[in-house]
C-alpha positions in Angstrom: 0.0 0.0 0.0 1.4 3.4 -1.0 1.1 6.0 1.7 -0.5 9.3 1.0 0.5 11.1 4.1 4.0 12.7 4.3 4.6 11.4 7.7 8.3 12.5 7.6 7.2 16.1 7.4 4.8 15.6 10.3 7.4 13.9 12.5 10.0 16.5 11.5 7.8 19.2 13.0 7.1 17.1 16.1 10.9 17.1 16.5 11.0 20.9 16.2 8.4 21.3 19.0 10.2 18.8 21.2 13.5 20.6 20.6 12.0 23.9 21.8 10.3 22.2 24.8 13.7 22.3 26.4 13.3 26.1 26.8 10.3 26.0 29.3 12.1 23.2 31.1 14.5 25.9 32.3 11.8 27.3 34.6 11.8 24.3 37.0 15.6 24.4 36.7 15.6 27.9 38.0 13.1 27.0 40.8 15.3 24.0 41.8 18.4 26.2 41.9 16.5 28.8 44.0 15.4 26.2 46.6 18.7 24.4 46.6 17.2 21.2 45.1 18.8 18.7 42.7 18.7 19.4 39.0 18.8 15.6 38.2 15.1 15.4 37.0 15.5 18.2 34.5 19.0 18.2 32.9 18.5 14.7 31.4 15.0 15.7 30.2 16.4 18.7 28.4 19.1 16.5 26.8 16.5 14.0 25.6 14.2 16.7 24.2 17.1 18.2 22.3 18.5 14.9 21.0 15.1 13.4 20.0 13.9 16.7 18.6 17.1 17.1 16.6 16.9 13.5 15.3 13.2 13.8 14.2 13.9 17.2 12.5 16.4 15.4 10.2 13.6 13.3 8.7 12.5 16.3 6.5 14.7 19.4 6.4 12.0 21.5 4.7 8.7 20.0 5.8 5.6 20.9 3.7 2.4 20.7 5.8 -1.1 20.2 4.4 -4.3 19.3 6.3 -3.4 15.5 6.3 0.0 16.1 7.8 -1.4 18.6 10.2 -3.7 16.0 11.8 -0.8 13.6 12.3 1.6 16.3 13.5 -0.8 17.6 16.1 -1.8 14.2 17.4 1.8 12.9 17.5 3.0 16.1 19.2 0.6 15.8 22.2 1.7 12.1 22.7 5.4 13.0 22.3 5.3 15.8 24.9 3.4 13.6 27.3 6.0 10.9 27.0 8.9 13.4 27.5 6.9 14.8 30.4 7.2 11.6 32.3 11.0 11.8 32.6 11.3 14.2 35.6 8.7 12.0 37.5 10.6 8.8 36.8 14.0 10.3 37.6 12.6 11.6 40.9 11.4 8.1 41.8 14.2 6.0 40.4 17.2 8.3 40.2 19.8 7.7 37.5 21.7 4.3 37.7 25.3 4.9 39.0 24.8 8.6 39.0 21.9 9.9 41.1 20.1 8.3 44.0 16.3 8.2 43.9 14.9 11.5 45.4 11.4 10.2 46.3 11.5 6.3 45.8 8.1 5.8 47.4 6.4 8.1 44.8 3.4 6.5 43.0 5.0 7.9 39.9 7.7 5.3 40.0 5.2 3.3 38.0 5.7 4.3 34.3 2.0 4.0 33.7 1.2 6.4 36.5 3.9 8.8 35.3 2.4 8.8 31.8 -1.1 9.3 33.3 0.1 12.3 35.3 2.0 13.8 32.4 -0.9 13.4 29.9 -3.3 14.8 32.6 -1.0 17.8 32.8 -0.5 18.6 29.2 -4.2 17.9 28.3 -5.1 20.2 31.3 -7.3 17.5 32.8 -6.0 17.7 36.3 -6.8 14.1 37.3 -4.0 12.8 39.5 -2.4 9.5 40.6 -0.1 11.1 43.1 -0.1 9.4 46.4 0.9 12.6 48.2 0.4 16.1 46.9 2.9 18.5 48.6 6.3 20.1 48.2 7.7 17.9 51.0 7.4 14.5 49.5 8.2 16.0 46.0 10.6 18.7 45.2 9.4 22.1 44.3 11.0 21.8 40.9 9.1 18.6 40.0 5.8 20.0 41.4 6.3 23.2 39.3 7.0 21.0 36.2 3.6 19.4 36.9 1.9 22.8 36.9 3.9 24.1 33.9 2.8 21.1 31.7 -0.8 22.4 32.2 0.1 26.0 31.3 1.9 24.8 28.1 -1.1 22.6 27.2 -3.7 25.2 28.0 -3.4 27.6 25.0 -1.9 24.8 23.0 1.7 23.7 22.3 1.2 23.7 18.6 -0.4 27.2 18.7 2.7 28.3 20.6 4.9 26.7 18.0 3.1 28.5 15.2 3.5 31.8 17.1 7.2 31.6 17.6 8.6 29.3 14.8 8.8 30.9 11.3 9.0 27.5 9.7 5.4 26.9 10.7 4.1 30.1 9.2 3.1 28.0 6.1 0.5 25.4 7.1 0.0 27.1 10.5 -3.7 27.6 9.9 -4.2 23.8 9.4 -2.3 23.0 12.5 -4.2 25.5 14.7 -7.5 24.3 13.3 -6.5 20.8 14.2 -5.5 21.7 17.7 -7.6 24.6 18.8 -10.7 23.7 20.9 -14.1 24.5 19.4 -15.6 24.3 15.9 -12.9 26.6 14.4 -10.3 29.2 15.3 -11.0 32.9 14.6 -8.3 34.8 12.8 -7.6 38.1 14.6 -5.0 39.3 12.2 -4.3 38.7 8.5 -1.4 36.4 9.4 -2.0 33.2 11.4 1.3 33.5 13.2 0.3 36.9 14.4 -3.0 35.5 15.6 -1.2 32.8 17.5 1.1 35.5 19.1 -1.9 37.6 20.1 -3.6 34.6 21.8 -0.5 33.6 23.6 0.2 37.2 24.6 -3.2 37.6 26.1 -2.9 34.2 27.9 0.5 35.2 29.4 -0.7 38.7 30.4 -3.8 37.4 32.3 -1.7 34.7 34.0 0.8 37.3 35.3 -2.1 39.5 36.5 -3.5 36.6 38.5 -0.2 35.7 40.0 0.3 39.3 41.1 -3.1 39.4 42.7 -2.7 36.1 44.6 0.7 37.2 45.9 -0.7 40.6 46.7 -3.3 38.9 48.9 -0.5 37.0 50.7 1.4 40.3 51.3 -1.8 41.8 52.6 -2.3 38.9 55.0 -5.6 38.0 53.4 -4.7 34.7 51.6 -4.4 32.2 54.5 -1.3 30.4 55.8 -0.4 28.5 52.7 -0.2 31.2 50.0 3.3 32.4 49.1 5.1 33.4 45.9 5.6 29.7 44.9 1.9 28.9 45.4 0.8 32.2 43.6 2.9 31.1 40.6 1.7 27.5 40.7 -2.0 28.5 40.8 -1.6 31.1 38.1 -0.1 28.4 35.9 -3.0 26.1 36.5 -6.0 28.4 36.5 -5.7 30.0 33.1 -5.3 26.6 31.3 -8.3 25.4 33.2 -6.0 22.7 34.6 -6.5 22.4 38.3 -3.2 20.9 39.4 -2.8 22.6 42.7 0.4 21.8 44.8 -1.9 21.7 47.8 -3.7 18.4 48.6 -6.8 20.3 49.7 -6.8 22.3 46.4 -8.2 25.8 46.9 -9.8 24.9 50.2 -6.3 25.4 51.6 -6.7 29.1 51.1 -8.9 31.9 52.4 -12.3 32.9 51.1 -10.6 36.0 49.5 -8.4 33.7 47.4 -11.4 31.7 46.3 -13.3 34.9 45.2 -10.2 36.1 43.3 -9.7 32.8 41.4 -13.4 32.6 40.3 -13.3 35.4 37.7 -10.0 34.1 36.3 -11.6 30.7 35.7 -14.5 32.5 34.0 -12.0 34.3 31.7 -10.1 31.1 31.0 -13.4 29.5 29.8 -14.2 32.4 27.5 -13.3 32.7 23.8 -9.9 34.4 23.9 -10.5 36.1 20.6 -13.6 37.8 22.1 -11.5 38.8 25.1 -8.9 40.4 22.8 -11.6 42.2 20.8 -13.2 43.5 24.0 -9.9 44.8 25.3 -9.1 46.3 21.9 -12.2 48.5 22.1 -15.1 46.3 21.0 -16.7 45.1 24.3 -20.1 44.8 22.6 -18.7 41.9 20.5 -18.3 40.0 23.8 -21.5 41.1 25.5 -23.6 40.3 22.4 -22.0 37.0 21.6 -24.6 34.2 21.7 -22.1 31.6 23.1 -20.8 34.0 25.8 -24.3 34.6 27.0 -25.1 30.9 27.0 -21.8 30.2 28.9 -22.7 32.8 31.7 -26.3 31.5 31.8 -25.2 27.9 32.3 -23.0 28.9 35.2 -25.7 31.1 36.7 -28.3 28.4 36.6 -26.0 25.8 38.1 -24.9 28.3 40.8 -28.5 29.0 41.7 -29.3 25.3 42.1 -26.2 24.5 44.1 -26.6 27.6 46.3 -30.2 26.6 47.2 -29.1 23.0 48.0 -26.2 24.2 50.2 -28.0 26.9 51.9 -30.8 24.6 52.9 -28.5 21.8 54.0 -28.1 19.7 50.9 -25.5 17.4 52.4 -25.2 13.6 52.5 -26.8 11.9 55.5 -23.8 9.8 56.1 -20.3 8.9 54.8 -20.5 6.6 51.7 -18.1 3.7 51.2 -14.9 4.9 49.7 -15.4 8.5 50.4 -12.4 10.7 51.0 -13.8 12.6 54.0 -14.9 11.6 57.5 -18.1 12.3 59.5 -16.4 15.1 61.5 -15.5 17.0 58.2 -19.1 16.5 57.0 -20.6 17.8 60.3 -18.2 20.8 60.4 -18.8 21.7 56.8 -22.6 21.4 57.1 -22.6 23.7 60.2 -20.5 26.3 58.4 -22.6 26.5 55.3 -26.2 25.6 56.1 -28.2 28.8 56.6 -25.2 31.0 55.8 -25.5 32.8 52.4 -21.9 33.9 51.7 -20.2 30.5 52.1 -23.1 28.7 50.4 -23.0 31.2 47.4 -19.1 31.1 47.3 -18.8 27.4 47.2 -21.7 27.0 44.8 -20.3 29.6 42.4 -16.7 28.3 42.7 -17.7 24.7 41.9 -20.1 25.7 39.2 -17.5 27.7 37.4 -14.7 25.2 38.1 -16.7 22.3 36.6 -18.3 24.1 33.7 -14.9 25.6 32.6 -13.3 22.1 33.3 -10.8 23.7 35.7 -11.3 21.1 38.4 -10.3 23.2 41.4 -12.2 22.6 44.7 -13.0 25.2 47.3 -14.2 22.3 49.5 -14.6 18.6 49.2 -17.8 18.6 47.1 -17.9 14.9 47.6 -19.8 15.6 50.9 -22.6 17.1 48.9 -25.8 15.1 48.5 -26.9 13.2 45.4 -28.8 16.1 43.7 -25.8 18.4 43.8 -23.5 15.6 42.6 -25.7 14.9 39.6 -25.9 18.6 38.8 -22.1 18.7 38.7 -22.0 15.5 36.6 -24.3 17.1 34.1 -22.0 20.2 34.1 -19.0 18.1 33.1 -20.6 17.8 29.6 -21.1 21.5 29.1 -17.5 22.8 28.8 -16.2 26.3 28.2 -16.4 28.4 25.0 -14.9 27.6 21.7 -11.4 29.2 21.5 -11.0 29.0 25.3 -8.7 26.7 27.2 -11.8 24.7 28.5 -12.5 21.1 27.5 -15.7 19.0 27.1 -18.3 19.6 24.4 -18.4 23.5 24.5 -21.4 25.7 24.9 -21.6 26.7 21.3 -22.2 23.1 20.2 -25.0 22.6 22.7 -26.6 25.9 21.5 -26.5 24.6 17.9 -27.8 21.2 18.9 -30.8 22.8 20.7 -31.5 25.0 17.6 -31.3 22.1 15.3 -33.7 20.0 17.4 -36.1 23.0 17.6 -36.0 23.4 13.8 -36.7 19.7 13.3 -39.7 19.9 15.6 -41.0 23.0 13.7 -40.5 21.5 10.2 -42.1 18.3 11.3 -45.3 20.3 12.1 -44.8 22.6 9.0 -43.2 20.4 6.2 -43.3 23.3 3.7 -41.3 25.7 5.9 -37.7 26.6 5.3 -36.0 27.5 8.6 -32.2 27.8 8.7 -30.3 27.5 11.9 -29.2 31.0 12.9 -26.4 32.0 15.2 -25.8 35.6 16.1 -28.2 36.6 13.3 -26.2 34.6 10.7 -27.5 31.4 9.1 -25.2 28.4 9.6 -24.5 26.4 6.5 -25.5 22.7 6.5 -21.8 21.6 6.6 -21.1 23.4 9.8 -24.4 22.2 11.3 -23.6 18.6 10.4 -20.1 18.9 11.8 -21.3 20.1 15.1 -24.1 17.4 15.3 -21.6 14.7 14.3 -19.0 15.8 16.9 -21.6 15.9 19.7 -22.9 12.4 18.8 -19.3 11.2 18.5 -18.4 12.6 21.9 -21.4 11.1 23.7 -20.7 7.7 21.9 -17.1 7.8 23.1 -18.3 8.6 26.6 -20.6 5.6 26.7 -18.0 3.2 25.2 -15.3 4.6 27.5 -17.5 4.0 30.6 -18.3 0.4 29.4 -14.7 -0.4 28.9 -13.7 0.9 32.3 -16.5 -1.1 33.9 -15.3 -4.3 32.2 -11.7 -3.6 33.1 -12.4 -2.8 36.7 -14.4 -6.0 37.0 -11.6 -8.0 35.3 -9.1 -6.6 37.8 -11.4 -7.1 40.8 -11.6 -3.4 41.7 -14.9 -2.5 43.2 -15.7 0.9 41.8 -19.3 2.2 42.0 -21.3 3.1 38.9 -21.1 6.8 39.7 -17.3 6.6 40.1 -16.8 5.0 36.7 -19.3 7.2 34.9 -18.0 10.4 36.5 -14.4 9.3 36.0 -15.0 8.7 32.3 -16.8 12.0 31.8 -14.0 13.8 33.8 -11.1 12.4 31.8 -12.7 12.6 28.4 -13.9 16.2 29.2 -10.5 17.1 30.7 -12.2 18.1 33.9 -10.1 16.3 36.6 -11.9 15.3 39.8 -15.0 13.1 39.8 -16.8 11.5 42.8 -16.1 9.3 45.8 -12.6 7.9 45.6 -12.0 10.0 42.5 -13.2 13.1 44.2 -11.4 16.4 44.6 -9.4 15.2 47.6 -8.9 11.7 46.1 -7.4 10.4 42.9 -7.3 7.8 40.1 -4.6 5.7 41.7 -6.7 2.6 42.4 -7.6 2.0 38.8 -5.6 -0.9 37.2 -2.8 0.1 34.9 -4.8 -1.0 31.8 -7.6 1.4 32.8 -5.2 4.2 33.4 -3.7 3.7 29.9 -7.2 3.8 28.5 -7.9 7.0 30.3 -4.6 8.4 28.9 -6.2 7.9 25.5 -9.4 9.5 26.7 -7.6 12.6 27.9 -5.5 12.7 24.7 -8.7 12.4 22.5 -10.5 14.9 24.7 -7.8 17.6 24.4 -7.7 17.1 20.6 -11.5 17.0 20.4 -11.4 13.4 19.2 -11.5 13.9 15.4 -7.7 14.5 14.7 -6.9 11.4 16.6 -9.6 9.2 15.1 -8.8 10.5 11.6 -5.2 9.3 12.0 -6.5 5.8 13.0 -8.6 5.3 9.9 -7.1 3.3 7.0 -8.5 5.8 4.4 -6.4 8.5 6.0 -3.2 6.6 5.0 -4.2 5.3 1.6 -3.1 7.2 -1.5 
């Protein structure tokens, strides 16, 4: 069979991205030097990225990228960076034979499957973890910062960053960004796609810096609680804007004051908003943002969920007991219920925080929402399928697709009653063409199909391995990994993790996270025989 795809060109550009991944690796090096920690996890990683990147680049000195090569390049890049991302974790756990002693030999990331899960969870901005202990005592600050940095790099998109800074990607950059960017399509802000990529990354960097300064400012003002410092301010800035959720604190944002929680909420909202609209609003066209149909729907979804959760929390919507496998105890449940029931500010704050965190797929927790009763849990499970806006860093289906699905269903009902009527689907006053409508309907159906198949596979694998997960655990875990949300329920809750799953299930969830970040199609296209045939 002759092959139609120029895979050498694709892999050559994967090599270019890998080579430049050595640059952001210098940040954890600086952090390790500042805190007097070993550089062993990072120097070999930098060497590997340079060596492998240089070797792959040699496959095609002048790569020519079209749409087919773009799919392969984007899918392979995300797998390649996730594989490289495991190296610091493995070196911390195993050391380097004859050279470096293990730094944290008891780390759960000593298992290569766990290390790959954590790395893919980081780059895909999922935030699901298999760490046995989350702190900067059992792990070095450098390694923990690498964990957060993977999310920041993955948030706006590694390939989008490459298009922004690498002139060799100026040709074919549009195909690459369309293949990687979340949502139905990327909006060009400038005539040149590389300039658009630079604008998006510039806005992303600027907002991240503002959040870091505000969080550290709260610490300096004594309003952030005992755990906030410069390190934590940077760590949370790096994981809020990509809607990632990898906090270096085991209690997530519950470890900080109410003031910190209120400050993080608007940044999660911004992260889940179309960055092109944010840029246009800042550039002098705020009406573009305020009149955008998706933005209104996005705010409406969070407002409705917040109202439901606030009512449940204010009136005492907590579980009547501690379910099997829960990550909290009866004392925590009693204390939390006493603090929230009948008190509007904490009820509203926790409801708003969790509604925004789950809808945007950030995955932070202002408290252990696993203590909430079944109605609140099912509301959060439903929210895992909403997602942020197209062109944001959020995962899952995206608000714009659900709006179009609702409009298509309404049109079908109308034309069934009035067969002679012609009623196009309109969005923002413009009629969508049939191809765009079919694409959105197909993606939504494909996403839901992959969710059901994923949950079924995880059920079977857990039963095969003799692991007793509940139905809600498996369903919420599948929705969370495919939607790049992070926490789920019970043992997979915000204070728990995915460690108990067998390795085979974790590898399957690595694929779910990978597919979810790529919005499924680029990965599935590469797996079809027709894609490779001439």
